[in-house]
N, C-alpha and C positions, 0 to 999 in steps of 0.2 A: 647766370641765366637760368630761368625757371623752365623746366621741361614738363611735358605732359605726363600724367600718371600711367602706369602700366607699361607694356612693352609693344613695340612695333615689330611685326614680322613681315619682311619684304620677301615675297616668294618669287624666286627664279628670274630676276631681272638680268638675263644673260643674252649674249649675242645671238645664240641659236633661236631665241624667240623674238628678237628685235630686227634681225636681218630680213629685209623684204624678199630675198631670194631663198630663204630657208623654207623647207616643207612645214616647219613648225612655227612660222611667223604668226605673231599676234598683231593684226593690222593696225591697231591703235596704240601700239607699244610706245612710240615716240610722243604721242599725245598725252599719255599718262605719266611719262617719265618726270616732267617738272613737278607734278603733284607729289610723286613719290619722294623726290628730293626735299620738298617742303616738309613732308612728314618726318623724314629722317632727321632733318635739322631740329624739328620741334621735339623729338623724343630723345635727342642727345645720346647719352651712353646706353640707353635702354632700347637698342636696336639689334635684331638678329636678321641677317640676310641668309637666304637659302639658295642652294644650287642643285639642279638636277644633273646627274651624270649617268652614263651607261655603265652597267656592271661589266666586269671582266668577262664573265661567262653567263649569258642570260639563261635562266632556268624557268621551268613551268610555262605559263602563258606568255612570259616575256620573250621566249624563243620566237613565237609567231609575230610578236610586236616588232622585234628587231629584224625579222625577215621583211617586214613591210617598210621599215625605216633603217636600212643598213648604213646609211650615211652617218648615223648617230653612234655607231659602234667605234668610238674613239676613246682614248684614255682621258681620265678626269682633267688633265692639264692641257687638253687640246683647246685651241683658241675659241672654238664654237661654244665651249662651256664657260668662258670667262664672263664675269660680271661686267655690265656695261659701264659701271661707275666704280671708282676706287672705294673699297669698303671702309677705308680709314681704320679706326679702332673697333669697328663693329665686329661682333662675332659672326663667323660664316659657318653655316651648317651645310654639309654636302651629303646628298642621299641618292640612292639609285631607284627611289620610289617617287611616285607622283606626290603623295601625301608626305608632309614633313613632320607632322605631329608624331612624336614617339618619345622614348625616354630622354634622348639628348635635348630636344627642344623643351620638353616638360621641365627638365632640370634647370635649363637656362632661364625660363620665364616664370617658374613657380606657379602660383595661383592666378597669374595675370593681373588685370585683364589684358587681353590681346587686341591689338588693332592690326588688321591684315590688309596688305596691298600687294600688287604684283600681277603675275601672269602664270598661266592662262586661267582666267576666272572659272572656266568650265572644265578644268583639269586639275592642275596642281593647287590652285587656291581652294576650290571646293573640297579637294581631297585632304587638305590641311585643316580647314575650318571645322568641318563636321566632326572629325575625331576629337579635336580640342574641345568643342562644345559638349560632346558626349562624355568627356572626362570631367565636365563641370566647370570648365574655364569660360568666363564670359568673353565673347568675341564680337568685335565690331569689324565689319567688312566695308572698306572704303570703296564704294562702287566706282567713283570717277578716278580712282587711283589703281584700278584693275583693268586689264584688257583681256578679252577672250579671243578664241580662234576665229570668231566672227561676232558681229554685233548681236545677232539673234542668239547665239550660244551664250554670250556674255549675259544677256538679259534673262535667259532661261536659268542659268546658274545662280544669278542674284535672286530670282524668284524662288528657286529651290531653297537657298540658304535662308531667305526671309521666312520660310515656313517653320524654321526652328526657333523663332522668337518665343520667349524672351532670351533664350540662350545665345542667339545670334542676332545682332542688329545690323542692318544694312544702312549705311550713312554716306556722307560726303566729306571731302577734304576740308571744306570750309567749316562744316559742323564740328569736325574733330578739332581743328585748330582754334575754334571759338571756345572750346572747353565745355 
């Protein structure tokens, strides 16, 4: 089977963002999930999944953040931090930060290019995409395979990332799969 070039980074497709009762729900989570699965299948072994988890001891500005969201102060293996789909053989990168771009992800994907999908467009996705682009890695954001904390915030984040062209390209699932 031929797979697409580069790497797919699936940002934080976790229960905490998919559960409609969660304070962190991304309302279109279930709508984008089948597109994310199609992309995972198309990239084969070149997939990295990320997970957001709370730190053991929040520090700095995170102290106030977790005062606002105390429900999230749970260990990394708490069910709310589970990925919604079995990662299979894909590498899973866990971080206590919104942005997942850093030495571990950079080592995994090299010079890219990266195709990014997941949640939330206006938080963890944008916080991952912009530092990767700033590091010189070409990035495609799959707009219809991302979900934001609201439709309006999703659109604003896509507009923001689009300002970084040609470092960042905003595209669709069908366009990616068409090669």
